N, C-alpha and C positions, 0 to 999 in steps of 0.2 A: 803285721802289726805296728803298732806304735807304743811308744813309752807310756801314752795316755790310758792304753788298755789295761795296765797292771794295777793290782791292789797292793797296799802294805799295811800290815799291822803296826799301830803305834804302840808306844811302850805300855799304855795303859789299856791296851787291848782293843781299842777302836780300829775298825778297818777304815783306810783313807785311800781314796782313788787317786792315781797320778794326774787325773784330770784337774785336780785341786791347783796344780803348778803350770798348767796351761798359760802361755805367754811369759812365763818366767824362765830365767836361765839357772839351770840347776847343777849343782856339784854334789854328786852321790858318792858316799865312802862307806867302805865297811871299816869299823873301828874296833879298839880294844882298850879296856881300862888299865892293863898292865904291860903295855908293849914298849919298846924303845921309841916308839913314834908317837905315845900318848901326848907329849909335849904338843902335838898339831891339834888338838882340841883348841887350845889358845890361839894358835895362828888361824884355823878355820874361823874362831870367832870373830877376830880381827877382820878377815875379809868380809865377814857376813854384815858386821857392823857398818863397814865402809861402803858396802854395795847393795844393801838390803833395799834402801829406798829406790834404787834403780831397778829392782826387780830380781835380785839373787836370791837363791833359796839353797841352803847347805841341808843335805838329807844325810843322817848319819845313822848307820845300821850295825850295832854291836854284832860281833862274830867272835866265835871261840874255837875256831878251826885251825888256828896258828899257834902252837905251843901253849894251848889252853890259857891264853892270856885275856880272856874275858869270860870269867866263871859266873859272873852276876847274871840275874834276870836282865831283861830290856828295862824294866822299871827301876830296877836299883842302878842298872848303868846311866839312865836319864838323870836319876836324883844324884849320882855322884858327878857327871858332867857339870851338871847346874851349880852344885855346890862347890866342887873343887876347881873347876875351871871357867866358871861364869857363862857356860853355854845357854844361848838362847835359841838357836837354830834347833829344828825338830830332831829328836832321838826316837828311832823306831825301835820295835822289839828285836829281839837277836833273831839272825838269820845264819843260813850256810851259803857259802858262796861259790863252792867247788863240790863235785861229787853228785851222787844221786838225789840227794835232798837239797840241791842248789835252789834258793829262792828264784821263781820265775822271773822277777824284775833283774837280778844278777845274771841269769842266764842270758836274758836279752841284751843287757849292758855290754857283757864281755863278748858277744858274738858281732855287735856292731862296728866295732873299731878293731884295727889291727894290733897286735901286740908287738912292741920293739923288743930287741934284746935287751937284756938287763946289764945296766952300766957296773962297772966293777973299778971304776977310777978312784974312789976314795976309799979310805979305811972302812967307814960305815957301810958303803955299797958292798964292799968284799966280805964283810961280816955277814950281812944280810944275804948274800948269794951263798956263802958257805953254810948258813943255817938253813937255808932252803934245800940245798943238795943234801944235807945230811939228814933232815926232818921229813921232807916232801918232794923229793926229787920230781915227780910226776907234776907238780904244780908249775914246773919250768916248761911243761909242754903244752902246745895248743893255745886256747884262750884262756887258760886257768888264771885265776887271781893268784898272786904270788905270796902275799902277806896282806896284813892289816894296813889300812890306810891307803888303799888302792883307790884312786878317784876317777870318776867319769864325769866329763863335763858335757851338759846338754844345753843346746840353745833353745831360744824361745818357741821354736817352732816344733820341738820334741827330738831334735836330730841329736844324736851321740856324735859330738865333735872329736873328742880325744879321750885317750886314757892317761893318767899319770900314776906311775909306780909310786910306792911309799915314800922313796927317798927323793922325789922329784922336788925341785926349788919351789918354794912358795912365790917367789918372784916370777917363775915361769907360770905357774899356774894363775897369778893375779893377771899377768900380761894377757893370757888366753881369755881370761874373763873380760877384760877390758876391750878387747877386739871384738867381742859380741855385743858390747854396749856402745860401740863406736858408730 
């Protein structure tokens, strides 16, 4: 299978093929409106603004699996992202990224790259790790997505290059994107 074989529902209910993004670099992320990482909507918008003309697409999928931090519908999430954070990249319908109801796209993404151990060097990293241990210890196992704002970088040929945990540096993410455009 290829990433281009998957479909996703846009926030307005329309079905979109990942074929739409053939030849583009994609940064695909599960997001939430009430998360400690919600500020990343603005950071992602800055990346999108900077690299959209070169072929970057950021695809945001609201998810409510982590601490019920996105109770809104996909359509409400999209409106909030546009209004509150100035987001212009695509916001899709709400998905699940772990468990029996995992969206097929995320099942594919999370099994295409290795998972790295979760860092606990900073206070923010320790707090996130402890919350996961407390609420969803099984999310630390296997290829599970651990929290909101996990990002997958996909190259122009549809190959999943790497996975970034929620607290990854935006500078590291930007550097990885730049490498694909070099």
